C-alpha positions in Angstrom: -52.2 12.6 -116.8 -48.8 11.0 -116.2 -49.0 7.7 -117.9 -48.8 7.6 -121.7 -46.8 5.9 -124.4 -46.1 2.3 -123.5 -48.6 2.0 -120.6 -51.4 -0.5 -121.2 -54.6 1.2 -122.4 -56.5 0.1 -119.2 -53.9 1.9 -117.0 -54.2 5.0 -119.1 -58.0 4.8 -119.0 -57.9 4.5 -115.2 -55.7 7.6 -114.8 -57.9 9.6 -117.2 -61.0 8.5 -115.2 -59.2 9.6 -112.0 -58.4 12.9 -113.7 -62.0 13.4 -114.7 -63.5 12.5 -111.3 -61.0 14.4 -109.3 -62.2 17.9 -110.0 -62.4 20.3 -112.8 -60.2 19.7 -115.8 -58.3 22.4 -117.6 -59.0 23.2 -121.2 -55.7 21.6 -122.1 -56.6 18.4 -120.2 -59.9 18.1 -121.9 -58.3 18.5 -125.3 -55.7 15.9 -124.4 -58.4 13.5 -123.2 -60.4 13.9 -126.4 -57.3 13.3 -128.5 -56.4 10.1 -126.5 -60.0 8.8 -126.7 -60.0 9.3 -130.5 -56.6 7.6 -131.0 -58.1 4.2 -131.6 -60.9 1.7 -130.6 -58.6 0.1 -128.0 -58.6 3.3 -126.0 -62.4 3.7 -126.2 -62.9 0.1 -125.1 -60.5 0.5 -122.2 -62.2 3.7 -121.0 -65.6 2.0 -121.2 -64.3 -0.8 -119.1 -62.9 1.7 -116.6 -66.2 3.5 -116.4 -68.0 0.2 -115.8 -65.6 -0.6 -113.0 -66.2 2.6 -111.3 -70.0 2.4 -111.8 -70.1 -1.1 -110.2 -68.0 -0.4 -107.1 -71.1 -0.9 -105.0 -71.6 -4.4 -106.5 -69.8 -6.1 -103.6 -69.7 -4.5 -100.1 -66.9 -6.8 -99.1 -64.9 -5.8 -102.2 -65.5 -2.1 -101.6 -64.6 -2.3 -98.0 -61.4 -4.2 -98.7 -60.4 -1.9 -101.6 -61.1 1.3 -99.6 -59.1 0.0 -96.7 -56.1 -0.8 -98.7 -56.2 2.6 -100.4 -57.0 4.5 -97.2 -53.6 6.2 -97.0 -54.2 7.9 -100.3 -57.9 8.6 -100.1 -59.2 11.9 -98.7 -61.6 11.6 -95.7 -65.1 10.7 -96.7 -68.0 12.6 -95.3 -70.4 9.6 -95.9 -70.1 6.0 -94.9 -68.4 3.6 -97.3 -71.8 1.9 -98.1 -73.0 5.0 -100.0 -73.3 4.4 -103.7 -69.9 4.6 -105.3 -70.6 7.4 -107.9 -71.4 9.8 -105.0 -67.8 9.4 -103.5 -65.5 12.3 -104.3 -61.8 11.2 -104.3 -58.7 13.0 -105.1 -57.1 11.9 -108.4 -54.3 10.2 -106.5 -57.0 8.6 -104.3 -59.0 7.3 -107.2 -56.0 5.8 -108.8 -55.0 4.1 -105.5 -58.6 2.8 -105.1 -58.5 1.3 -108.6 -55.2 -0.3 -108.0 -56.4 -1.7 -104.7 -59.1 -3.6 -106.4 -56.5 -6.0 -107.6 -56.8 -8.9 -110.0 -60.4 -9.8 -108.9 -61.7 -6.6 -110.6 -59.1 -5.5 -113.0 -58.1 -8.7 -114.5 -58.7 -7.8 -118.2 -62.0 -9.3 -119.5 -61.3 -11.4 -122.5 -62.0 -8.7 -125.2 -61.3 -8.9 -128.9 -61.5 -5.9 -131.1 -62.3 -6.5 -134.8 -61.7 -4.2 -137.8 -65.4 -3.5 -138.0 -65.6 -2.1 -134.5 -67.1 -5.3 -133.1 -66.1 -6.1 -129.5 -66.2 -9.6 -128.2 -66.5 -10.3 -124.5 -66.0 -13.7 -122.8 -66.4 -14.6 -119.1 -65.3 -17.7 -117.2 -67.1 -19.9 -114.8 -68.2 -17.9 -111.8 -67.2 -14.5 -113.4 -69.6 -11.7 -113.5 -68.6 -8.5 -115.3 -70.2 -5.1 -115.7 -69.6 -3.2 -119.0 -70.2 0.2 -120.3 -71.1 0.4 -124.0 -70.2 3.3 -126.3 -73.9 4.5 -126.5 -74.1 4.8 -122.8 -75.9 1.5 -122.2 -74.8 -0.8 -119.4 -74.4 -4.6 -119.6 -73.8 -7.2 -116.9 -72.4 -10.4 -118.3 -73.0 -13.6 -116.4 -70.7 -16.6 -115.8 -69.4 -18.6 -118.8 -71.0 -16.2 -121.3 -70.0 -14.8 -124.7 -71.2 -11.5 -126.1 -70.4 -9.6 -129.3 -71.3 -5.9 -129.7 -71.3 -3.6 -132.5 -72.2 0.0 -131.6 -71.9 2.7 -134.2 -73.6 5.3 -136.4 -77.2 4.0 -136.9 -76.5 0.6 -135.4 -76.7 -1.1 -131.9 -76.5 -4.8 -132.6 -75.4 -7.5 -130.1 -75.1 -11.2 -130.3 -75.2 -13.5 -127.2 -73.5 -16.8 -128.2 -73.7 -18.4 -124.7 -74.8 -17.7 -121.1 -76.8 -14.7 -120.0 -76.6 -10.9 -120.0 -78.5 -8.1 -118.5 -79.0 -4.9 -120.5 -79.8 -1.4 -119.2 -80.4 0.3 -122.5 -79.7 4.0 -123.1 -82.7 5.5 -124.9 -82.0 6.3 -128.5 -84.9 6.4 -130.9 -82.7 6.6 -133.9 -81.0 3.3 -133.2 -82.9 0.2 -132.1 -81.0 -1.9 -129.6 -81.0 -5.5 -130.8 -79.9 -8.6 -129.1 -79.8 -11.9 -131.0 -79.3 -15.3 -129.4 -80.1 -18.9 -130.6 -82.8 -17.9 -133.1 -84.4 -15.3 -130.9 -84.2 -11.5 -131.5 -85.0 -8.9 -128.7 -85.4 -5.3 -129.7 -85.8 -2.2 -127.6 -85.2 1.6 -127.7 -84.6 2.2 -124.0 -85.4 -0.4 -121.4 -84.0 -3.0 -119.0 -84.1 -6.6 -119.8 -82.2 -9.9 -119.6 -81.5 -12.5 -122.3 -80.7 -16.0 -121.1 -79.7 -18.9 -123.2 -80.6 -22.3 -121.6 -80.5 -25.9 -122.6 -84.2 -25.7 -123.3 -84.0 -22.6 -125.4 -83.5 -18.8 -125.3 -85.5 -16.6 -122.8 -86.1 -12.8 -122.3 -87.0 -11.3 -119.0 -88.2 -7.7 -119.0 -87.7 -5.5 -115.9 -88.6 -2.1 -117.3 -90.2 -0.9 -120.5 -91.2 -3.1 -123.5 -89.2 -5.5 -125.6 -90.2 -6.8 -129.1 -89.3 -10.5 -129.3 -89.1 -12.3 -132.6 -88.6 -15.9 -133.6 -86.2 -15.4 -136.4 -87.0 -18.6 -138.3 -90.7 -17.8 -138.8 -90.9 -14.0 -138.1 -93.5 -14.6 -135.3 -93.4 -11.7 -132.8 -94.7 -10.7 -129.4 -94.3 -7.7 -127.1 -93.1 -8.4 -123.7 -93.7 -5.7 -121.1 -92.3 -5.1 -117.7 -92.9 -8.0 -115.4 -93.2 -10.5 -118.4 -91.1 -13.3 -119.7 -90.8 -14.7 -123.2 -89.2 -18.0 -124.4 -88.7 -20.0 -127.5 -89.0 -23.7 -126.8 -89.5 -26.5 -129.3 -90.2 -23.9 -132.0 -93.0 -22.2 -129.9 -92.8 -18.6 -128.9 -94.7 -17.9 -125.6 -94.7 -15.4 -122.7 -95.8 -15.4 -119.1 -95.7 -13.3 -116.0 -92.7 -13.0 -113.7 -91.6 -11.1 -110.5 -88.8 -8.6 -110.5 -86.7 -11.1 -108.5 -86.7 -13.4 -111.5 -84.7 -10.9 -113.6 -81.0 -11.7 -113.5 -80.7 -12.7 -109.9 -77.1 -13.8 -110.5 -76.3 -10.0 -110.6 -77.0 -10.1 -106.9 -75.1 -13.4 -106.5 -78.3 -15.2 -105.9 -80.4 -17.9 -107.6 -84.2 -18.2 -107.6 -86.0 -21.2 -109.1 -89.7 -21.7 -109.1 -91.0 -25.1 -110.2 -88.1 -25.6 -112.7 -86.7 -28.9 -113.9 -83.5 -30.1 -112.1 -81.7 -30.2 -115.5 -82.4 -26.5 -116.0 -81.3 -25.6 -112.5 -78.0 -27.6 -112.9 -77.4 -25.9 -116.2 -77.6 -22.5 -114.5 -75.5 -23.5 -111.5 -72.7 -24.8 -113.8 -72.1 -21.2 -115.0 -71.0 -20.3 -111.4 -69.8 -23.5 -109.8 -66.4 -24.6 -111.0 -66.3 -28.2 -110.0 -69.4 -28.8 -112.3 -72.5 -30.8 -111.7 -73.8 -33.8 -113.7 -77.1 -35.6 -113.3 -76.5 -39.3 -113.7 -80.0 -40.8 -113.2 -82.2 -39.7 -116.2 -85.4 -39.7 -114.2 -84.0 -36.9 -112.0 -83.6 -34.5 -114.8 -87.3 -33.4 -114.9 -87.9 -33.3 -111.1 -89.2 -29.9 -110.3 -87.2 -27.5 -108.0 -88.3 -24.5 -106.0 -85.5 -22.9 -104.1 -83.5 -19.7 -103.5 -79.9 -19.5 -102.3 -76.7 -17.5 -102.9 -73.7 -18.5 -105.0 -71.8 -19.3 -101.7 -74.6 -21.7 -100.7 -74.4 -23.9 -103.8 -72.8 -26.9 -102.0 -75.4 -26.9 -99.2 -78.3 -26.4 -101.7 -77.1 -29.4 -103.7 -77.0 -31.6 -100.6 -80.5 -30.4 -99.7 -81.9 -31.0 -103.3 -80.4 -34.4 -103.5 -82.0 -35.5 -100.1 -85.4 -34.1 -101.2 -85.2 -36.2 -104.3 -84.1 -39.4 -102.6 -80.7 -38.9 -104.3 -77.2 -38.6 -103.2 -74.1 -36.7 -104.3 -70.9 -38.3 -105.6 -67.7 -36.3 -106.0 -65.5 -37.8 -108.8 -61.8 -38.1 -108.3 -59.5 -36.0 -110.4 -58.4 -32.3 -110.5 -61.9 -30.9 -111.2 -63.8 -33.0 -108.7 -67.1 -32.9 -110.6 -70.2 -33.6 -108.5 -72.7 -36.2 -109.8 -76.3 -36.5 -108.6 -77.6 -40.0 -108.6 -80.8 -41.7 -107.3 -80.3 -43.8 -104.2 -80.5 -47.5 -104.9 
């Protein structure tokens, strides 16, 4: 380690991560790392963010390729192609630090994080922003666009609150601490599983990819168990579940959207988390028109054109700095 003192916690965390991934650490280094980690919650939070960054380097092939190219002068030759999963790459300490620096603002712009006195951590993402987080218990979280998540992980407790947007949870198994996510009157509980919680205009939803999740309507105490390949929702005070495909679970993590027979209003609500100009439905009768489509984030403009044509509608771009797009029925 070379950076200490006045360096931002994220820079110190990245260098410690480089140190730990660059070969065997000495006893003195291990002790120094443990002392740094125990100094305060800001260091633990920064190290979790650095770990999440490293774990998610295979999220974007274009980002990986660009980052590795810019850091190539400092990286030792790789025996495997760049497309191998990031955790299998072995870089020198100097190479890892250069790789992290090469990611630039797109990956290292600090996520809006607030640390409270009771060890709560609050995360906020902007429109179009997808972030990957590592929690203190070893669980992984992907936070979708325009989302707000509060976490509290400690002795005997793993409680999270989703106040907006959507989040995907890969839960580390711990039978002594139930992993609980609360959002808009719905509670999802698991011990070790993979699931998504999504807050929509129509109500909260839970999508289970692996394992089992207990879903509770908090106002009445009604419960159901959603297993892998199942979906639970709370709409108009009614708790129900159904069957889904694996592609329906957090497709935004793969920068994709998949809609099957969903109302246009619900589709627009989801797209607005990732499309900065914003979309608004002007003609009320279009809101409940059903949509079945699959496309990537980059294809949103073309998808809107196609959807408008299929519904005998048209797109109108409003003047102004935001250039919001309106969907109206043709006269």
